[in-house]
N, C-alpha and C positions, 0 to 999 in steps of 0.2 A: 588565577594562575595565570604566569604570562603564555606557555604554552595554548593554552583554553582560549586564550584572547587573540592569539595569534593564525589560529585554524578559524575560529567567529569570524576574523575581517574576511577571510576566502570564501565562505559559507555565504556571508550577508553580502558580498560582490557578488555573485555569481546566482545566487538564488534568490534574490529578490523581481519580483515582476511587473512592469508599471501599468498592465494590460490591466481593466474592469471588466467583469461579465457581462454581458448584456443586463439590462433591468428588465425584469417582467411585471405586468401589469399587476396593482395589485387591488384586492378587495377594500374598499372602507371597512375600517375595523370596529365594531358593533360594539357598545358596552359589556364587558368581561363582566355580568352579573346576574342573577339567576332569572329568566325569560320570565316576562308575565304572560305573552299569548304567544301562541303554535307558530304565527309568522316570525314572532323575535327569536324564538327557540331554532326553527330554520335558518333563519341569517345567520345566528351566532354557528351554527352547525356547518354550514357551507362555507361561512369564512376561516372555521378550524381548520378544515379539510382541507384549506389550501395553503395553510402554514408548513413550513419544515423546521420544529425543531430539534433535529437533530445537531449535536455538537460540531462544530466545524473546527476541522485538525489546526494545529497550531501551526504559524508559518516560518520559515527559517530562522529569520530575524527574533520571534518569539523564543523561538528553543533554543537559539543563543543566548540570548537575554537571560534566561532560567539556567543554564548549563554555566554560563559566565559567572551568576550570581553566588551559587553552590561552590565553583572554585575559588570563588574569592573568601568565601565564608567559612569552607571546610578543606582542612589540608589534604594533601593526597600523598600517597605512599612512591609515588613515581613520578620524578619531575623532567624526565628527559623529554626534547622535543617532539622525537619521532612518535614515544608511546603517547603523547598527549594528543598530537594530531590525529593518530589513530582512534585514538577512545572518544573523541570527541566526534569524529566519523561515526563509530558506531552507535553514541548514544543518540545523536541526530538521526538516524536513521530509525532506530528501536521506536523511539518516543514520537516518531511524524506523525502516527493516528491520533493520538491524544489532542484534546484541545487547550488552549490556553493556560484555562481555569483550572485545567485537569494537571497542568504542567506547576500551577502556581502551589496548588495543592500540597503538589510533592515537595516541590522544593520548601514549604513550609515544615511541613512532616520534618523531612531531612535536616532542618537547622533544629527543629526541637528534640531530636531524638538519636540523632547521627554524631560521633566524633569527629566522622572521615567522610569523604566522599564519598559518594552512596554508590551501589553496584549496580549493574545494570538488571539484576535479578529484583534488587529492592526499586529500583525504581520502576519498572514494570508493574509489580505487584502493588506499588502503592499509588501508580496514576491509577491504575483499574479500578480503584476503590475510591474514587472520587464519584460522587453523588452530585448531579446538578441541580437547579434548585426548578420546583413544578415551571413549566414553561405557562403562557396564556394558553397554548394550544391545548393541553392538558386541563387547566382551568373550564377553558369553553366546554371543552368534551364534558366533563364532570358535572359543569352546570347544566348543560342540554341532558343528560342522563337523569339526572333529580327530577327536572321539570318533567319529562316525560314519562317517569316512575312516579311521579305524582299524579300525573292523567290517568295512567293507567291503574291505581288504584283507587281512583275519584269513579270510575268504570265498575270495576268490581263492587264496589261499594253501592252503586247503585242498582246493580243488577241482584245484590244481594238482601236489601233493604227495598224491593219493587218499584224503584224509581225509575230506572230504566225503562226507554221505548224503543221500537225499531229504526227509526232515525238515529238514533244514539249509535246503537249496533252497527247500523250498514256503514255509519263516518267512524268508525276507528279502524286501526289497523289490522288487515288480515292475522297478526302472528298474536293479536288482543283475542282476537274472536277465537282462534285455536285454543289459547290457552286457557279462556274462558268454557267453550265446550270442555275439554279434558277437565276443568273443574265442576262441570255439571250445570252450569248458569247458561248455557247455550246448548242449542240441538242442530244439527245440519239437515235443509232439506234439499234432497235430491231434485227432485222437480222443479223447484225453485231457483236451485243453484243459493243457495241463503242460509247464513247462520239466524236462529231467530230464538229469541228467548223461552229458555223451557219452565213454562208453567206449573206450579206446583198441584198436584193429584187431589183435589177436594172428595175426602169420603166421608160420606154422610154416617154420622151413628145412629144406630138405633134410638126409637122413642125408647 
């Protein structure tokens, strides 16, 4: 639509910022796979904690491109220049928080489902339904959780089958020891301030 295009030029001219944010030092990315050692798991977790996987809001230029594409593809019921500029300003404002990927999803859905240029409400509802793919941060955290969950299960297995020793107990995270005590595998010795293995009581049977 011509009016959308005219309004777009104004936004592009005034909304682009040539400045670039200061770059922050980045940790070297470890392999995104199931860790094999505690050290690998810790390194992967530290890296994941430094990552920001929040969706970056679309730039004015990106919003303009999506709205212009929709205006070109879908007819509008109002064609006057004033309403076109006002509508473009409204759409740009309400969609400013969404990522470029969410707006691309919205535009694709509009072309598949609608016969007319979408309403603001439809755009907001549709862009809000976009779900980004799983980020590397989420993958890394899930792998770390899987690794440590396996180690915890190994610890409980050793306690259950009598193969654990005190050194193993002392080296595990405090939360694991608390859980093991709640399950009856350990007991707390106040004088020693230590969790120790609860040995089964052997009852002699009469001859």
